[in-house]
KOLBATOR-416324 format. One record per atom (N, C-alpha, C): x, z, y. Coordinates in steps of 0.2 Angstrom, whole numbers, plus 5000, padded with zeros to 4 digits. Atoms other than C-alpha are relative to their C-alpha. Last residue first. Layout:
REM residues N
((X,Z,Y));
...
This chain:
REM residues 245
((4994,5000,4997));
((4417,5357,5746));
((5005,4997,4995));
((4994,5000,5005));
((4400,5353,5739));
((5006,4999,5003));
((4995,5005,4999));
((4386,5357,5752));
((5006,5001,4995));
((4994,4997,4996));
((4371,5366,5746));
((5006,4994,5000));
((5001,5001,4994));
((4355,5357,5739));
((5005,5003,5006));
((5004,4994,4998));
((4355,5365,5722));
((4998,4999,5008));
((5007,5000,5002));
((4360,5348,5715));
((4996,5005,5003));
((5000,4998,5006));
((4375,5347,5727));
((4993,5000,4997));
((5005,4996,5002));
((4376,5337,5742));
((4999,5002,4993));
((5005,5001,5005));
((4392,5329,5746));
((4995,5005,4999));
((4999,4996,5006));
((4401,5333,5762));
((4994,4998,4995));
((5006,4999,5003));
((4402,5320,5777));
((5002,5004,4993));
((4998,5001,5007));
((4416,5322,5788));
((4994,5001,4996));
((5004,4996,5005));
((4413,5321,5807));
((5002,4997,4993));
((5000,5004,5006));
((4427,5316,5820));
((4995,5004,4995));
((4998,4997,5006));
((4425,5322,5838));
((4999,4995,4994));
((4997,5006,5004));
((4424,5317,5856));
((5003,5004,4994));
((4997,4998,5007));
((4413,5329,5866));
((5002,4994,4997));
((5000,5008,5002));
((4409,5326,5885));
((5004,5001,4993));
((4995,5002,5005));
((4404,5344,5889));
((4999,4993,4998));
((5001,5006,5004));
((4394,5351,5904));
((5006,4999,4995));
((4994,5002,5002));
((4391,5367,5914));
((4999,4994,4995));
((5002,5005,5005));
((4376,5371,5926));
((5008,4998,4997));
((4995,5004,5002));
((4376,5386,5937));
((4998,4995,4994));
((4995,4997,5004));
((4360,5391,5944));
((5005,4996,4998));
((4996,5004,5005));
((4351,5384,5959));
((5004,5005,4996));
((5002,4995,5007));
((4339,5397,5968));
((5004,4996,4994));
((4997,5005,5005));
((4346,5391,5986));
((4999,5004,4993));
((5004,5005,5003));
((4333,5398,5998));
((5003,4996,4994));
((5007,4998,5001));
((4345,5406,6010));
((4996,4995,4996));
((5004,5004,4996));
((4363,5400,6007));
((4993,5002,4998));
((5004,4997,4996));
((4373,5414,6000));
((4996,4997,5005));
((5002,5003,4993));
((4379,5405,5985));
((4996,5005,5004));
((5007,5001,4999));
((4385,5416,5970));
((4999,4998,5007));
((5002,5000,4992));
((4404,5416,5966));
((4992,4998,4999));
((4998,4993,4998));
((4413,5421,5949));
((4997,4999,5008));
((4994,5001,4996));
((4412,5403,5943));
((5002,5006,5004));
((4995,5003,5004));
((4401,5407,5929));
((5006,4998,5004));
((4993,4997,4999));
((4392,5419,5941));
((5005,4997,4995));
((4997,5003,4994));
((4375,5410,5945));
((5007,5003,5001));
((4995,4995,4996));
((4366,5414,5929));
((5004,4996,5005));
((5004,4996,4996));
((4351,5406,5920));
((5004,5005,5004));
((4999,4992,5001));
((4359,5392,5912));
((4996,5004,5005));
((5003,4996,4995));
((4356,5373,5909));
((5001,5008,4999));
((5002,4994,5002));
((4369,5366,5898));
((4996,5003,5006));
((5000,4995,4993));
((4373,5347,5901));
((4997,5007,4997));
((5006,4995,4999));
((4377,5337,5885));
((5001,5005,5006));
((5000,4997,4993));
((4387,5320,5883));
((4994,5005,5000));
((5005,4996,4997));
((4392,5316,5865));
((5000,5003,5007));
((5000,5000,4994));
((4403,5303,5856));
((4994,5003,5003));
((5006,4998,4996));
((4405,5304,5838));
((5002,5001,5008));
((4998,4998,4993));
((4417,5295,5827));
((4993,5002,5003));
((5004,5003,4994));
((4412,5295,5808));
((5003,5002,5006));
((4999,4998,4993));
((4421,5299,5792));
((4996,4996,5005));
((5000,4993,4999));
((4415,5298,5774));
((5001,5003,5007));
((5007,4997,5003));
((4409,5280,5771));
((5000,5007,5001));
((5001,5002,5008));
((4422,5273,5783));
((4994,5004,4998));
((4993,5003,5001));
((4425,5274,5802));
((5000,4998,4993));
((4996,4998,5005));
((4406,5276,5805));
((5007,4997,5000));
((4999,5006,5003));
((4397,5276,5822));
((5006,5001,4995));
((4996,4999,5006));
((4389,5290,5831));
((5001,4994,4996));
((4999,5007,5003));
((4382,5291,5849));
((5005,5001,4994));
((4994,5002,5004));
((4375,5306,5858));
((5000,4994,4996));
((5001,5007,5003));
((4363,5311,5872));
((5006,4999,4996));
((4996,5005,4999));
((4360,5327,5881));
((4998,4994,4995));
((5005,5006,5000));
((4351,5344,5883));
((5005,4994,5001));
((4996,5006,5000));
((4359,5361,5879));
((4995,4994,5000));
((5004,5006,5004));
((4349,5376,5884));
((5003,4993,5001));
((5000,5006,4997));
((4359,5392,5889));
((4996,4995,4996));
((5004,5005,5003));
((4358,5411,5887));
((5001,4993,5003));
((5006,5002,4997));
((4371,5424,5893));
((4997,4994,4995));
((5004,5004,5005));
((4384,5436,5888));
((4994,4997,5002));
((5006,4997,5004));
((4395,5443,5901));
((4998,4995,4995));
((5001,5001,5007));
((4410,5442,5913));
((4994,5002,4997));
((5006,4999,5004));
((4414,5442,5931));
((5001,4998,4993));
((5001,5001,5006));
((4430,5444,5942));
((4993,5001,4997));
((5006,4997,5003));
((4434,5444,5961));
((5000,4997,4992));
((5000,5001,5007));
((4448,5441,5973));
((4994,5003,4996));
((4997,4996,5005));
((4446,5441,5991));
((4999,4998,4993));
((5005,4995,5002));
((4433,5432,6003));
((5004,5006,4995));
((5005,4999,4995));
((4445,5422,6014));
((4995,5006,4997));
((4997,4997,4995));
((4461,5421,6004));
((4995,5002,5005));
((5002,5003,4993));
((4451,5417,5989));
((5004,5004,5005));
((4996,4997,4995));
((4454,5420,5970));
((4999,4996,5007));
((5000,5004,4994));
((4441,5420,5957));
((5005,5002,5004));
((4995,4996,4995));
((4442,5425,5939));
((5000,4996,5006));
((4999,5004,4994));
((4428,5421,5926));
((5004,5004,5005));
((4996,4996,4997));
((4426,5427,5908));
((5003,4996,5006));
((4996,5003,4995));
((4411,5419,5899));
((5005,5006,5003));
((4996,4995,4997));
((4402,5422,5883));
((5004,4998,5005));
((4993,5001,4998));
((4389,5410,5878));
((5003,5006,5004));
((4997,4995,4997));
((4373,5408,5869));
((5007,5000,5002));
((4993,4996,5001));
((4364,5394,5864));
((5001,5005,5004));
((5000,4994,4997));
((4347,5384,5862));
((5007,5003,4998));
((4999,4994,5005));
((4343,5366,5857));
((5001,5006,5005));
((5004,4994,4996));
((4340,5348,5864));
((5002,5007,4995));
((4997,4994,5001));
((4350,5332,5860));
((4996,5005,5004));
((5001,4995,4994));
((4344,5314,5859));
((5001,5008,4998));
((5005,4993,5001));
((4351,5303,5846));
((5000,5003,5007));
((5001,4997,4994));
((4360,5285,5845));
((4994,5006,4999));
((5004,4994,5000));
((4367,5279,5829));
((4999,5004,5006));
((4997,4993,4999));
((4376,5263,5833));
((4995,5005,5000));
((4998,4997,5006));
((4369,5247,5825));
((5003,5007,5001));
((5006,4998,5003));
((4360,5241,5840));
((5001,5003,4994));
((5003,4994,4998));
((4376,5241,5849));
((4994,5003,4997));
((5005,5001,4995));
((4383,5228,5837));
((4998,5006,5002));
((5002,4995,4996));
((4398,5227,5826));
((4995,4998,5005));
((5007,4999,5001));
((4398,5214,5812));
((4997,5006,5005));
((5002,5007,4998));
((4416,5207,5817));
((4992,5001,5000));
((5002,5000,4993));
((4421,5226,5817));
((4997,4993,5002));
((5003,5007,5000));
((4421,5228,5798));
((4997,4999,5007));
((4997,5004,5005));
((4432,5243,5795));
((4998,4993,5000));
((4994,5004,4996));
((4425,5250,5811));
((5004,4997,4996));
((4995,4996,4999));
((4409,5254,5801));
((5005,4996,5003));
((5001,4997,4993));
((4392,5246,5799));
((5005,5005,5001));
((5000,5005,4996));
((4396,5235,5783));
((4999,5003,5007));
((4993,5002,4996));
((4402,5250,5775));
((5000,4995,5005));
((4996,5006,5002));
((4384,5254,5773));
((5007,4999,5003));
((4995,4997,5005));
((4377,5271,5779));
((5005,4995,4997));
((5000,5005,5006));
((4367,5265,5794));
((5007,5002,4996));
((4993,5002,5003));
((4363,5279,5806));
((4999,4996,4994));
((4998,4996,5006));
((4345,5279,5814));
((5008,4997,4997));
((4997,5005,5004));
((4343,5272,5832));
((5003,5004,4993));
((5004,5006,4998));
((4332,5284,5842));
((5003,4994,4996));
((4998,5007,5000));
((4338,5298,5831));
((4996,4995,5004));
((5006,5005,5002));
((4332,5316,5835));
((5003,4993,5002));
((4999,5007,4998));
((4346,5329,5836));
((4994,4995,4997));
((5004,5005,5004));
((4342,5347,5836));
((5002,4993,5003));
((5003,5005,4997));
((4355,5360,5843));
((4996,4995,4995));
((5003,5004,5006));
((4361,5376,5838));
((4996,4995,5004));
((5007,5003,5000));
((4373,5385,5849));
((4998,4996,4994));
((5003,5001,5007));
((4389,5395,5850));
((4993,4998,5001));
((5007,5001,5001));
((4398,5394,5867));
((4999,4999,4992));
((5001,5001,5007));
((4415,5402,5872));
((4992,4999,4998));
((5007,4999,5003));
((4419,5401,5890));
((5000,4998,4993));
((5000,5001,5008));
((4436,5404,5899));
((4992,5001,4997));
((5004,4997,5004));
((4434,5403,5918));
((5001,4997,4993));
((4998,5003,5007));
((4446,5398,5932));
((4996,5004,4995));
((5003,4996,5006));
((4440,5400,5950));
((5002,4997,4994));
((4998,5004,5007));
((4447,5394,5966));
((4998,5005,4995));
((5001,4998,5006));
((4439,5398,5984));
((5002,4996,4994));
((4994,5000,5004));
((4446,5392,6000));
((5000,5004,4993));
((5000,4994,5003));
((4430,5395,6010));
((5006,5002,4996));
((4997,4995,4997));
((4434,5382,6022));
((5000,5006,4997));
((4993,5000,4999));
((4432,5368,6011));
((5003,5006,5003));
((4997,4997,5006));
((4414,5373,6006));
((5008,5000,5001));
((5003,4994,5002));
((4402,5370,6021));
((5004,5003,4994));
((4998,4995,4994));
((4413,5356,6029));
((4997,5007,4997));
((5006,4998,4998));
((4413,5346,6012));
((5001,5005,5005));
((4999,5000,4992));
((4431,5340,6011));
((4993,5001,5003));
((5005,5004,4995));
((4432,5344,5993));
((5001,5001,5007));
((5001,5007,5002));
((4445,5348,5980));
((4995,4996,5004));
((4995,5004,4998));
((4452,5363,5988));
((4999,4993,4999));
((5003,5003,4994));
((4435,5371,5986));
((5006,4996,5003));
((4996,4999,4994));
((4440,5374,5968));
((4998,4997,5006));
((5003,5002,4993));
((4431,5375,5952));
((5004,5002,5005));
((4997,4999,4994));
((4438,5376,5934));
((4996,4998,5005));
((5004,5004,4994));
((4432,5377,5917));
((5003,5003,5006));
((4998,4997,4994));
((4441,5382,5900));
((4996,4995,5005));
((4997,5004,4995));
((4435,5380,5882));
((5001,5003,5007));
((4996,4997,4995));
((4429,5387,5866));
((5004,4996,5005));
((4996,5003,4995));
((4415,5377,5857));
((5004,5004,5005));
((4996,4995,4998));
((4406,5383,5842));
((5005,4996,5004));
((4994,5002,4995));
((4392,5371,5838));
((5003,5007,5001));
((4997,4994,4998));
((4379,5372,5824));
((5006,4999,5003));
((4994,4999,5000));
((4369,5356,5821));
((5002,5006,5004));
((4999,4994,4997));
((4352,5351,5815));
((5008,5001,5001));
((4995,4996,5002));
((4347,5334,5811));
((5001,5006,5004));
((5001,4994,4997));
((4331,5322,5812));
((5006,5005,4997));
((4999,5001,4993));
((4331,5304,5808));
((5001,5007,5005));
((4995,5006,4999));
((4335,5303,5789));
((5001,4999,5008));
((5003,5007,5002));
((4327,5320,5787));
((5005,4995,5002));
((5007,4998,5003));
((4334,5338,5788));
((4996,4994,4998));
((5005,5005,5000));
((4352,5331,5790));
((4994,5003,4997));
((5005,5001,5006));
((4363,5346,5793));
((4995,4996,5000));
((5006,5002,4999));
((4378,5347,5805));
((4996,4999,4994));
((5003,5001,5007));
((4392,5359,5806));
((4993,4996,5001));
((5007,5000,5001));
((4403,5360,5822));
((4998,4999,4993));
((5002,4999,5007));
((4419,5363,5830));
((4993,5000,4999));
((5007,5002,5002));
((4425,5356,5848));
((4999,5001,4992));
((5000,5000,5007));
((4440,5364,5857));
((4993,4999,4997));
((5003,4995,5006));
((4439,5363,5875));
((5002,4998,4993));
((5001,5002,5008));
((4447,5354,5890));
((4997,5006,4996));
((4995,4997,5005));
((4447,5354,5909));
((4998,4998,4993));
((5001,5001,5007));
((4439,5343,5923));
((5005,5004,4996));
((5001,4993,5003));
((4441,5351,5940));
((4999,4999,4993));
((4993,4997,5001));
((4449,5335,5947));
((4999,5008,4997));
((4996,5003,5006));
((4433,5325,5942));
((5006,5004,5000));
((4993,4999,4998));
((4422,5335,5953));
((5005,4999,4994));
((4995,5000,5006));
((4404,5330,5951));
((5007,5000,5002));
((4994,4995,4997));
((4390,5333,5963));
((5005,5001,4995));
((4993,5004,4999));
((4381,5318,5955));
((5005,5004,5004));
((4997,5001,5007));
((4368,5331,5947));
((5006,4995,5001));
((5004,5005,5005));
((4363,5335,5965));
((5004,5000,4994));
((5000,4998,5008));
((4367,5349,5977));
((4996,4995,4996));
((5007,5001,5003));
((4370,5343,5996));
((5002,5001,4992));
((5003,4993,5001));
((4385,5350,6005));
((4994,5000,4996));
((5006,4999,4997));
((4395,5334,6002));
((4997,5006,4999));
((4999,4999,4993));
((4412,5328,5997));
((4993,5000,5004));
((4999,5006,4996));
((4409,5331,5979));
((5000,5001,5007));
((5005,5005,5001));
((4411,5348,5969));
((5001,4993,5005));
((4998,5006,5000));
((4421,5363,5975));
((4994,4995,4999));
((4993,5001,4997));
((4414,5380,5972));
((5001,4992,4998));
((5000,5000,4993));
((4395,5384,5969));
((5007,4999,5004));
((5002,4994,4998));
((4393,5379,5951));
((5000,5000,5008));
((5003,5002,4993));
((4393,5362,5943));
((4997,5007,5002));
((5005,4995,4997));
((4406,5365,5930));
((4997,4998,5006));
((5001,5000,4992));
((4415,5352,5920));
((4995,5005,5002));
((5004,4995,4998));
((4423,5351,5902));
((4999,4999,5009));
((4998,4999,4993));
((4431,5338,5892));
((4994,5004,5003));
((5004,5001,4995));
((4429,5340,5873));
((5003,5001,5007));
((4998,4997,4993));
((4440,5340,5858));
((4994,4998,5005));
((4997,5004,4995));
((4438,5337,5840));
((5001,5003,5005));
((4994,4997,4997));
((4431,5344,5823));
((5003,4995,5005));
((4997,5004,4993));
((4415,5341,5815));
((5006,5004,5003));
((4996,4995,4996));
((4409,5346,5797));
((5003,4996,5005));
((4995,5002,4998));
((4394,5336,5789));
((5004,5006,5004));
((4997,4996,4997));
((4380,5340,5777));
((5006,4997,5003));
((5004,4997,4995));
((4366,5329,5770));
((5004,5004,5006));
((4995,4997,4996));
((4378,5318,5761));
((4996,5004,5006));
((4994,4998,5004));
((4368,5313,5745));
((5005,5004,5005));
((5001,4994,5003));
((4352,5313,5755));
((5006,5003,4996));
((4997,4994,4995));
((4358,5300,5766));
((5000,5006,4997));
((4994,5000,5001));
((4357,5287,5751));
((5003,5006,5005));
((4999,4993,5002));
((4338,5289,5749));
((5008,5002,5000));
((5003,4996,4995));
((4335,5272,5758));
((5001,5008,4999));
((4996,5001,4995));
((4348,5264,5746));
((4997,5004,5006));
((4993,4996,5001));
((4341,5271,5731));
((5003,4999,5007));
((5002,4993,5000));
((4323,5264,5736));
((5006,5005,5001));
((5001,4999,4993));
((4330,5247,5740));
((4998,5008,5001));
((4993,5000,4997));
((4339,5246,5723));
((4998,5002,5008));
((4996,4995,5000));
((4323,5252,5715));
((5007,5000,5004));
((5003,4994,4997));
((4312,5240,5723));
((5005,5006,4999));
((4999,5000,4993));
((4324,5226,5719));
((4997,5005,5003));
((4993,4999,4999));
((4325,5231,5701));
((5002,4999,5007));
((4999,4993,5001));
((4306,5232,5700));
((5007,5002,5001));
((5003,4997,4995));
((4304,5214,5707));
((5001,5008,5000));
((4996,5002,4995));
((4317,5207,5695));
((4997,5004,5006));
((4994,4997,5000));
((4308,5215,5681));
((5004,4999,5006));
((5001,4993,4999));
((4291,5209,5686));
((5006,5004,5000));
((5001,4999,4993));
((4298,5191,5688));
((4998,5007,5002));
((4994,5000,4997));
((4306,5192,5671));
((4999,5001,5008));
((4996,4993,5002));
((4290,5198,5663));
((5006,5000,5004));
((5004,4994,4995));
((4280,5184,5672));
((5004,5006,4998));
((4999,5001,4993));
((4292,5171,5665));
((4998,5005,5004));
């Protein structure tokens, strides 16, 4: 009887250990999807002359393509390579703020970002099919993989501005950005997952909208944002530690 008890205990331990190591079998993921873009620059914005994070212009929302590759370093920490080409827009015609509406500036910007971001899970990903959209009766928010985002990136932009008051202008260049944000991930099945991610990019440039504020003392730089909606596909990890396609 004692031997049976020991055998059962060992089997339970091995089963739990194997389940805990399951994430190592699929360290790599490819991601593809779309993103909504928004630019907090000097043009447009809310109906106020103040500059806040809530200075958001819904009508200036545009779209981007979203591509990525994720690598799980540990069960709770991942690295992700992003390639995101997209369009951004800003226009004074979308606001009634007195300091902006009279300028009649409109800008259209193409931006290509490549970045590397770290993801730290606050709620770890659950890999069992129980925690997928195929089993919605067991869905709970506490089972949704939730992670914080931080990283570093570079971007190329080409901005063109038109204005009946100030004339037309264009700017382009390569600059540095700092991604910060939060993301959510939930399984569709064992291999596919749905990802929703919001991230703001701190920049050190004021010409993404081809316009720099002339207000004295204004040292704010342009900020751009992505709301990313994508599908990730898990790749099996080979014995060498590389992805198996």
